[in-house]
Backbone as a chain_set.jsonl record, in Angstrom:
{"seq": "XXXXXXXXXXXXXXXXXXXXXXXXXXXXXXXXXXXXXXXXXXXXXXXXXXXXXXXXXXXXXXXXXXXXXXXXXXXXXXXXXXXXXXXXXXXXXXXXXXXXXXXXX", "coords": {"N": [[34.85, 8.803, 10.11], [33.414, 11.772, 8.551], [30.95, 10.873, 7.158], [29.007, 12.029, 5.897], [27.094, 14.828, 6.495], [24.666, 15.088, 7.642], [23.915, 12.14, 8.657], [26.415, 11.585, 10.143], [25.351, 13.361, 11.852], [23.471, 12.487, 13.65], [24.431, 9.71, 14.27], [26.714, 10.083, 15.213], [26.13, 12.15, 17.332], [26.786, 15.27, 16.714], [26.887, 18.633, 16.741], [24.835, 20.82, 15.53], [26.757, 23.2, 14.658], [29.072, 22.354, 13.496], [28.498, 21.988, 11.292], [30.069, 23.645, 9.663], [32.474, 22.698, 9.633], [32.284, 20.468, 8.365], [31.943, 21.894, 5.597], [34.57, 23.403, 5.353], [36.171, 20.924, 5.803], [35.112, 20.078, 3.079], [36.009, 21.732, 1.14], [38.755, 21.884, 1.221], [39.505, 19.231, 0.528], [40.384, 16.057, -1.669], [37.494, 15.515, -2.611], [35.58, 13.847, -4.561], [32.836, 14.188, -4.187], [29.592, 16.153, -4.001], [28.816, 19.129, -2.601], [26.227, 18.768, -1.468], [26.288, 15.906, -1.596], [27.732, 15.485, -0.027], [26.911, 16.677, 2.634], [24.645, 15.667, 2.885], [22.232, 16.403, 2.09], [19.371, 16.747, 0.369], [18.098, 18.166, -2.694], [16.091, 19.899, -2.34], [16.781, 20.505, 0.072], [19.138, 21.11, 0.061], [19.007, 23.626, -1.494], [17.99, 25.748, 0.104], [19.288, 25.555, 2.442], [21.755, 27.082, 0.884], [20.367, 29.275, 0.444], [19.461, 30.379, 3.084], [20.948, 29.926, 4.878], [22.915, 28.862, 7.62], [20.966, 28.406, 9.502], [18.655, 27.256, 8.869], [18.999, 24.421, 9.239], [18.388, 23.553, 11.184], [16.152, 22.76, 10.928], [15.822, 21.125, 8.78], [16.684, 19.009, 9.916], [15.255, 18.201, 12.246], [13.218, 17.842, 10.45], [14.02, 15.581, 9.197], [14.696, 13.399, 11.238], [12.147, 12.79, 11.85], [10.67, 11.799, 9.522], [9.196, 13.67, 7.728], [8.441, 15.994, 5.224], [10.591, 18.476, 4.298], [9.51, 20.372, 2.676], [7.137, 20.322, 2.509], [6.657, 20.296, 5.26], [7.362, 23.36, 5.787], [5.349, 24.356, 4.659], [3.296, 24.418, 6.154], [0.985, 25.257, 8.622], [1.584, 28.083, 11.194], [0.664, 26.7, 13.817], [0.112, 23.913, 12.942], [2.726, 23.012, 12.801], [3.212, 23.13, 15.243], [1.764, 21.58, 16.407], [3.044, 19.174, 14.81], [5.189, 18.413, 15.957], [5.195, 18.496, 18.625], [4.364, 16.133, 21.792], [2.131, 15.825, 23.164], [-0.624, 14.009, 23.626], [-3.078, 15.351, 23.731], [-3.056, 18.001, 23.178], [-2.679, 17.797, 20.73], [-4.594, 16.937, 19.382], [-6.611, 18.693, 20.746], [-5.659, 21.052, 18.399], [-6.337, 20.328, 16.327], [-8.911, 19.622, 16.501], [-10.015, 22.423, 17.4], [-8.27, 24.426, 15.33], [-6.481, 25.338, 16.688], [-3.552, 26.172, 18.683], [-3.188, 24.565, 22.052], [-3.449, 25.336, 25.46], [-1.8, 24.518, 26.923], [0.688, 25.301, 26.044]], "CA": [[34.526, 10.581, 10.301], [32.566, 12.628, 7.791], [30.488, 10.097, 6.201], [27.941, 12.763, 5.6], [26.77, 15.469, 8.094], [23.315, 14.588, 8.266], [24.129, 11.05, 8.964], [27.217, 11.791, 11.294], [25.1, 14.019, 13.158], [22.265, 11.561, 14.001], [25.158, 8.777, 14.575], [28.066, 10.822, 16.393], [25.936, 12.911, 18.229], [27.671, 16.555, 16.619], [26.361, 19.591, 17.119], [24.573, 21.765, 14.227], [27.568, 24.417, 14.491], [29.683, 21.24, 13.042], [28.457, 21.851, 9.196], [30.686, 24.426, 9.147], [33.67, 21.904, 9.884], [32.069, 19.431, 6.87], [32.755, 22.631, 4.677], [35.918, 23.354, 5.268], [36.803, 19.808, 4.923], [34.991, 19.648, 1.864], [36.643, 22.639, 0.621], [40.188, 21.557, 1.811], [39.988, 17.802, 0.131], [39.875, 16.559, -3.03], [36.615, 14.433, -2.784], [34.725, 13.773, -5.709], [31.234, 14.108, -3.92], [29.219, 17.593, -4.724], [28.894, 19.529, -1.447], [25.18, 18.836, -1.298], [26.037, 14.98, -0.919], [29.206, 15.699, 1.358], [26.53, 16.963, 3.692], [24.003, 14.545, 2.903], [21.446, 16.842, 1.567], [18.713, 16.527, -0.924], [18.479, 19.072, -3.709], [15.111, 20.915, -1.726], [17.466, 21.087, 1.614], [20.488, 22.279, -0.296], [18.451, 24.906, -2.272], [17.281, 26.429, 1.327], [20.344, 25.589, 3.107], [22.047, 28.102, 0.541], [19.471, 31.218, 0.696], [19.094, 30.865, 4.183], [21.844, 29.521, 5.799], [23.182, 27.299, 8.628], [19.39, 28.598, 10.275], [17.835, 25.967, 8.161], [19.862, 22.959, 9.157], [17.593, 22.833, 12.403], [14.491, 22.518, 10.424], [16.567, 19.709, 8.204], [17.364, 17.727, 10.963], [13.993, 18.05, 12.312], [12.27, 16.646, 9.454], [14.64, 14.028, 9.118], [14.464, 12.75, 12.89], [10.72, 12.627, 12.432], [10.364, 11.596, 8.4], [8.596, 14.99, 7.068], [9.389, 16.697, 3.938], [10.944, 19.752, 4.215], [9.024, 21.623, 1.488], [5.796, 20.184, 3.346], [6.995, 21.292, 7.085], [7.493, 25.123, 5.732], [4.036, 25.171, 3.659], [2.645, 24.148, 7.738], [0.878, 26.327, 9.699], [2.441, 27.701, 12.943], [-0.186, 25.379, 14.538], [0.632, 22.482, 12.284], [3.892, 22.843, 12.903], [3.384, 23.052, 16.838], [1.067, 20.067, 16.509], [3.425, 18.349, 14.569], [6.222, 18.598, 17.268], [4.222, 17.906, 19.921], [4.299, 15.056, 22.074], [1.244, 15.637, 23.769], [-1.526, 14.015, 21.98], [-4.382, 15.984, 23.987], [-2.626, 19.269, 22.44], [-2.663, 17.832, 19.023], [-6.715, 16.821, 19.666], [-7.006, 19.999, 20.763], [-5.527, 21.61, 17.836], [-6.946, 19.201, 15.226], [-10.805, 20.224, 16.375], [-10.169, 23.686, 17.278], [-7.451, 24.569, 14.532], [-5.269, 26.488, 17.234], [-2.658, 25.74, 19.85], [-3.738, 24.616, 22.926], [-2.864, 26.389, 26.085], [-0.27, 24.232, 27.633], [2.093, 25.208, 25.125]], "C": [[34.3, 11.062, 9.129], [32.269, 11.452, 6.577], [29.106, 11.165, 5.018], [27.425, 13.424, 6.502], [25.342, 15.476, 8.617], [23.482, 13.383, 9.111], [25.14, 10.731, 10.505], [26.145, 12.826, 12.449], [24.127, 12.802, 13.926], [23.277, 10.089, 14.717], [26.382, 9.16, 15.502], [27.646, 11.569, 17.143], [26.558, 14.704, 17.347], [26.639, 17.461, 16.819], [25.708, 20.317, 15.677], [25.485, 22.864, 13.76], [28.904, 23.34, 13.557], [29.774, 20.888, 11.718], [29.285, 22.881, 9.003], [32.502, 24.209, 8.648], [33.865, 20.855, 8.496], [32.263, 20.853, 5.755], [33.632, 22.535, 4.408], [36.379, 22.137, 5.054], [36.503, 19.638, 3.206], [36.038, 20.628, 0.997], [37.774, 22.586, 0.241], [40.815, 19.861, 1.565], [39.844, 17.378, -0.889], [38.813, 15.402, -3.022], [35.782, 14.522, -4.089], [33.193, 13.851, -5.623], [30.896, 15.802, -4.443], [28.9, 17.681, -2.612], [27.573, 19.116, -0.517], [25.206, 17.249, -0.759], [26.991, 14.491, -0.054], [28.015, 15.944, 2.81], [25.312, 15.914, 4.16], [22.315, 14.935, 2.727], [20.658, 16.548, 0.402], [18.445, 17.904, -1.938], [17.538, 20.061, -2.862], [16.285, 21.698, -0.584], [18.543, 21.842, 1.444], [20.259, 23.476, -0.9], [18.407, 26.242, -0.89], [18.586, 26.458, 2.055], [21.624, 27.13, 2.445], [21.872, 29.72, 0.354], [19.533, 31.522, 1.666], [20.262, 30.93, 5.394], [22.087, 28.523, 6.872], [21.258, 27.492, 9.838], [18.751, 27.581, 10.032], [18.089, 24.729, 8.621], [18.578, 22.755, 10.439], [16.193, 22.443, 11.997], [14.69, 21.024, 9.872], [16.271, 18.422, 9.207], [16.303, 16.953, 11.559], [13.11, 16.924, 11.625], [12.738, 15.44, 8.748], [14.871, 13.436, 10.05], [12.809, 12.306, 12.769], [9.465, 12.026, 10.684], [9.317, 12.607, 7.558], [9.1, 15.385, 6.21], [9.295, 18.122, 4.412], [10.29, 21.04, 3.742], [7.703, 21.515, 2.31], [6.125, 21.116, 4.737], [6.842, 22.678, 6.314], [6.022, 25.378, 4.715], [3.024, 25.145, 5.24], [2.408, 25.44, 8.307], [1.982, 26.736, 10.896], [1.63, 26.444, 13.67], [0.344, 24.168, 14.465], [1.877, 22.597, 13.106], [4.136, 22.358, 14.856], [2.695, 21.812, 17.196], [2.196, 19.04, 16.149], [5.134, 18.109, 15.642], [5.764, 18.558, 18.704], [4.213, 17.046, 20.677], [3.116, 14.776, 22.953], [-0.145, 15.559, 23.29], [-2.957, 14.725, 22.898], [-4.207, 17.514, 23.383], [-2.707, 19.04, 20.9], [-4.28, 17.486, 19.133], [-6.83, 17.839, 19.267], [-6.719, 20.948, 19.109], [-6.133, 21.087, 16.644], [-8.663, 20.17, 15.698], [-10.752, 21.402, 16.426], [-9.161, 24.66, 16.145], [-6.674, 25.834, 15.123], [-4.637, 25.935, 18.396], [-3.252, 26.122, 21.147], [-3.054, 25.464, 24.327], [-1.911, 25.626, 27.178], [0.887, 24.243, 26.916], [2.976, 26.452, 25.325]], "O": [[35.211, 10.725, 8.373], [32.915, 11.172, 5.567], [28.612, 10.984, 3.905], [27.171, 12.785, 7.522], [24.965, 15.795, 9.744], [23.212, 13.518, 10.304], [24.87, 10.052, 11.495], [26.307, 12.892, 13.668], [24.54, 12.414, 15.019], [22.772, 9.483, 15.662], [26.836, 8.455, 16.404], [28.494, 11.994, 17.928], [26.658, 15.352, 18.389], [25.506, 17.047, 17.068], [26.439, 20.189, 14.695], [25.237, 23.468, 12.716], [29.689, 24.043, 12.921], [30.486, 20.099, 11.097], [29.268, 23.164, 7.805], [33.314, 24.83, 7.963], [34.864, 20.533, 7.852], [33.036, 20.495, 4.866], [33.995, 21.838, 3.461], [37.094, 22.052, 4.056], [37.283, 19.244, 2.34], [36.826, 20.105, 0.21], [38.111, 23.057, -0.846], [41.839, 19.331, 1.996], [39.1, 18.095, -1.559], [39.213, 14.309, -3.421], [35.407, 15.642, -4.436], [32.417, 13.669, -6.561], [31.678, 16.512, -5.075], [28.821, 16.811, -1.745], [27.603, 19.077, 0.713], [24.498, 16.963, 0.207], [27.065, 13.399, 0.509], [28.278, 15.424, 3.894], [25.065, 15.481, 5.285], [21.377, 14.203, 3.041], [21.242, 16.094, -0.582], [18.943, 18.86, -1.343], [18.09, 21.128, -2.594], [16.56, 22.888, -0.43], [18.958, 22.788, 2.113], [21.12, 24.357, -0.907], [18.758, 27.413, -1.037], [18.986, 27.599, 2.286], [22.175, 27.936, 3.195], [22.564, 30.729, 0.218], [19.662, 32.73, 1.864], [20.403, 31.65, 6.382], [21.468, 27.462, 6.942], [20.748, 26.714, 10.645], [18.239, 26.935, 10.947], [17.252, 23.872, 8.338], [17.928, 21.71, 10.453], [15.328, 21.908, 12.69], [14.074, 20.024, 10.24], [15.781, 17.297, 9.111], [16.179, 15.729, 11.573], [12.602, 15.845, 11.926], [12.168, 14.623, 8.026], [15.555, 12.48, 9.686], [12.322, 11.527, 13.589], [8.243, 11.902, 10.611], [8.641, 12.069, 6.681], [10.323, 15.262, 6.156], [8.311, 18.758, 4.789], [10.388, 22.206, 4.122], [7.203, 22.544, 2.765], [5.857, 22.28, 5.033], [5.66, 23.007, 6.412], [5.753, 26.445, 4.163], [2.06, 25.906, 5.316], [3.172, 26.39, 8.472], [2.883, 26.048, 11.374], [2.15, 25.371, 13.974], [0.858, 23.475, 15.342], [1.818, 22.133, 14.244], [4.908, 21.592, 15.432], [3.013, 21.11, 18.156], [2.411, 18.119, 16.937], [5.926, 17.193, 15.417], [6.43, 18.636, 19.736], [3.519, 16.406, 19.888], [3.005, 13.668, 23.477], [-0.791, 16.462, 22.758], [-4.017, 14.359, 22.39], [-5.222, 18.166, 23.138], [-2.782, 19.919, 20.042], [-5.003, 18.379, 18.689], [-7.047, 18.225, 18.118], [-7.721, 21.532, 18.696], [-6.425, 22.018, 15.894], [-9.212, 21.128, 15.154], [-11.414, 21.924, 15.529], [-9.458, 25.851, 16.228], [-6.329, 26.871, 14.557], [-5.307, 25.178, 19.098], [-3.673, 27.224, 21.497], [-2.116, 26.228, 24.101], [-1.393, 26.194, 28.14], [1.855, 23.492, 27.032], [4.047, 26.551, 24.727]]}, "num_chains": 1, "name": "protein.A"}
């Protein structure tokens, strides 16, 4: 347990809220890792987490799962984010053609 939050989330099936347990463990243990490394975050992800709080963790996990860079993800328009999250190829094609979200969303 406690490899790092990101790895453990995917391997152990943690909940997003479990990040609080990791932070508490880090504060109460004598690990030599930085909190950023203990959580498994890169510099930008850590910066955003410090600025925005736990709400950004959902986006970080989504990006990690789909090999997206969080910085690029945040630069996407809402429609591009919907297309990136969509499993419906017709919606993606429609968005690319029309530049807007499909009717089936």
